[in-house]
Structure formats: C-alpha cells, structure tokens
C-alpha positions in Angstrom: -16.7 0.5 -80.8 -17.8 -0.3 -77.2 -15.8 -3.5 -76.7 -12.7 -1.5 -76.9 -13.8 1.0 -74.4 -14.3 -1.3 -71.7 -10.7 -2.3 -72.1 -9.3 1.4 -70.9 -8.2 2.6 -67.6 -10.9 4.8 -66.6 -13.6 3.1 -64.6 -16.7 4.9 -66.1 -15.7 4.2 -69.9 -18.4 1.9 -70.3 -20.8 4.6 -68.7 -19.7 6.9 -71.3 -19.7 4.7 -74.5 -23.7 3.7 -73.6 -24.7 7.4 -73.4 -26.5 8.7 -76.7 -26.7 12.5 -77.5 -23.5 14.9 -78.1 -23.6 17.5 -75.2 -24.3 14.3 -72.7 -20.8 12.7 -73.9 -19.2 16.0 -74.2 -20.3 16.9 -70.6 -18.8 13.0 -69.6 -15.1 13.8 -71.6 -14.8 17.3 -69.6 -15.4 15.3 -66.1 -13.0 11.9 -67.2 -10.2 14.8 -68.3 -10.6 16.3 -64.8 -10.5 13.2 -63.0 -7.3 12.5 -65.2 -5.5 15.6 -64.5 -6.4 15.1 -60.9 -5.1 11.5 -60.7 -1.8 12.6 -62.7 -1.2 15.5 -59.9 -1.8 13.2 -57.2 0.6 10.7 -58.8 3.3 13.3 -59.2 2.6 14.7 -55.4 3.5 10.7 -54.5 0.2 10.5 -52.9 -2.4 8.1 -54.6 -5.2 8.2 -51.7 -7.2 11.6 -53.9 -7.0 9.2 -57.0 -8.0 6.3 -55.0 -10.9 8.4 -53.7 -11.7 9.6 -56.9 -11.6 5.9 -59.0 -14.1 4.6 -55.6 -16.6 7.4 -56.3 -16.5 6.8 -60.0 -16.7 2.9 -59.2 -20.1 3.7 -57.3 -21.6 6.3 -60.2 -20.8 3.6 -62.8 -23.0 1.1 -60.7 -25.6 2.7 -60.1 -25.6 3.4 -64.0 -25.7 0.0 -64.5 -28.2 -0.8 -62.3 -30.7 2.2 -64.1 -29.8 0.8 -67.3 -30.4 -2.5 -66.9 -32.8 -2.6 -64.1 -30.7 -4.9 -61.8 -29.5 -4.8 -58.1 -26.2 -5.1 -56.9 -24.5 -5.9 -53.4 -21.3 -6.1 -51.9 -22.4 -8.8 -50.1 -21.3 -12.4 -51.4 -24.3 -14.2 -50.2 -27.0 -11.9 -51.2 -25.4 -11.9 -54.9 -25.0 -16.1 -55.0 -27.8 -17.4 -52.9 -30.5 -17.7 -55.5 -28.7 -17.5 -58.5 -28.8 -20.4 -61.2 -25.0 -19.5 -62.3 -22.5 -17.9 -59.8 -19.1 -16.2 -61.7 -16.2 -15.8 -59.5 -14.0 -13.4 -60.8 -11.9 -12.2 -57.7 -8.3 -12.0 -57.2 -6.9 -15.4 -56.0 -6.0 -13.7 -52.3 -10.0 -12.9 -51.9 -11.2 -16.3 -52.6 -11.3 -17.3 -49.2 -13.8 -14.6 -48.2 -15.7 -16.1 -50.6 -15.8 -19.4 -49.3 -16.3 -18.4 -45.5 -19.4 -15.7 -47.1 -21.1 -18.6 -49.7 -19.6 -21.7 -48.6 -22.5 -24.3 -48.3 -25.1 -22.1 -49.3 -25.5 -22.0 -52.8 -28.6 -23.7 -54.5 -27.6 -27.3 -55.3 -28.3 -27.1 -58.8 -26.3 -24.0 -58.9 -23.3 -23.8 -61.8 -20.5 -21.9 -60.4 -18.0 -20.7 -63.1 -14.4 -19.7 -62.0 -12.2 -17.3 -63.8 -9.7 -17.3 -61.0 -5.9 -17.7 -62.1 -4.7 -20.5 -60.0 -7.8 -22.1 -58.2 -8.2 -25.3 -58.5 -11.9 -27.3 -59.7 -11.4 -29.3 -56.1 -10.3 -26.4 -54.0 -13.0 -24.0 -55.4 -15.5 -27.6 -55.1 -14.2 -27.7 -51.2 -14.2 -24.2 -50.1 -17.6 -23.5 -51.7 -18.8 -27.2 -50.4 -20.4 -27.2 -53.9 -20.4 -29.9 -57.0 -21.0 -28.5 -60.0 -18.0 -26.3 -60.7 -16.0 -24.7 -64.5 -12.9 -23.5 -64.7 -11.8 -21.3 -67.0 -9.0 -18.9 -67.8 -9.7 -15.9 -70.8 -6.7 -14.3 -71.7 -6.6 -10.4 -72.0 -8.0 -9.9 -75.5 -11.3 -11.6 -73.8 -11.5 -7.4 -72.8 -12.6 -6.6 -76.4 -14.0 -9.9 -76.9 -11.2 -11.0 -79.2 -10.0 -13.7 -76.4 -9.7 -17.2 -76.0 -10.9 -19.1 -72.8 -9.4 -22.5 -71.9 -12.3 -24.0 -69.7 -12.9 -27.5 -68.1 -15.7 -28.7 -66.1 -16.3 -31.5 -63.3 -18.0 -34.4 -63.6 -21.0 -32.8 -61.7 -21.4 -30.4 -64.7 -24.3 -31.3 -66.3 -24.8 -31.1 -70.5 -27.4 -28.1 -69.8 -24.5 -26.3 -67.5 -21.8 -27.1 -69.9 -23.7 -25.6 -72.7 -24.4 -22.8 -70.4 -20.8 -22.3 -69.7 -19.7 -22.1 -73.1 -22.5 -19.9 -74.4 -21.2 -17.3 -71.7 -17.4 -17.8 -72.4 -18.1 -17.4 -76.1 -18.7 -13.8 -75.3 -15.2 -13.3 -74.6 -14.3 -14.7 -78.2 -13.3 -18.5 -78.6 -13.7 -21.0 -76.2 -11.8 -24.1 -75.8 -13.1 -27.3 -73.5 -10.2 -28.9 -72.1 -11.5 -32.6 -70.2 -7.7 -32.4 -68.1 -7.3 -29.4 -65.8 -3.7 -29.8 -66.6 -3.9 -28.3 -70.0 -6.2 -25.5 -68.4 -2.6 -24.7 -66.5 -0.4 -24.9 -69.3 -2.7 -22.7 -71.5 -2.4 -20.3 -68.4 1.1 -20.6 -68.4 1.5 -19.5 -72.0 -1.0 -16.6 -72.8 
C-alpha cells in the first residue's frame, strides 16, 4: 500500500511506491540500499554529514519527480508559494514560523484560507503574525501519515462556511476529523495524542 510507504524514513519512498515496472523499481531498490548502507557507515563513524548530504540530494530528486508527475511548480520561497494561493497550508516546525511571518505577513490574498498544522501555534498568534483573518488550526496525530489519523481542528469567526468545508475535505485525507468550537479542546487533544 503506497500510503504505508509514505510514513517511512526514506525520503524517496513516495517516488519508489509510485513507479511502475519491475526493473525500474529494482534499480531504485538497489539505490536505496546503497543510501541506507552509506548512512549507517557515516553514523557508525560518528559523522552524519555524508548522510545529511545524501538525504538532501534525495529530497531534491524527490521534488523534481513530484513536479514532473503532477505538473506542479515548487519553490523554496514562502511568498512565491503563497502569494496567489486560495489555501495556504502552514506545515513548519514551530521555531520556523517567525520566518514565515516575516516573509508572508500582510501579503496573502484577503480571501485566502490559512490551514495550520503547527503544534502549539494558536489562532490569534497566527492571525497577528500573518496579518490575516481566516485561520484554521488543526493537529493531526501520527497515524495521519497513513490516512488512519484523527485530526482535531478549529476555525476562527472569519472563516467562511465554504472555507470550513474546504478545510474539512483536506483534513479528511488524513483520516477522521473533529471540529471543536473552542481552541482549548484542540490543545487538550494535542496533549493526549
């Protein structure tokens, strides 16, 4: 099942799971085995720099493959990625959020929906940092990686009914979802998941 492969440690399993043809998959398996062996050797030597370099190269190739497969454009620039978006998904580590605020704050479309899956980032702080009104905060649990999760979410008053429906549809892709009117319940769900 390709969904189970998505949760693995290898950065390119998604690409491998999507490739047809035995020879191509076998070739990729050999490549992945070399990657794992080099990473283990580097870890045994106490130096993870070669492993990190290999992972970065794997990530670049995975991005290129996704662009080709789905006909999409990717970027490392927050503003370029979000400026014209109908829905902006915030999926960064909490300590990186300040950079997103710096790059994007006040520059989103007024009618855009922001969907956050950032642990601990409250709706009010996202609103202030982005200078944007329509915010959905969600917290999927780990089984969401294989579409078996439970996501608890909330939305502020600026989120329209149509945007709530969009958020619900996106969150259902992770498994089950539960809307809560008060953000404190989302914090409680995060604490116990």
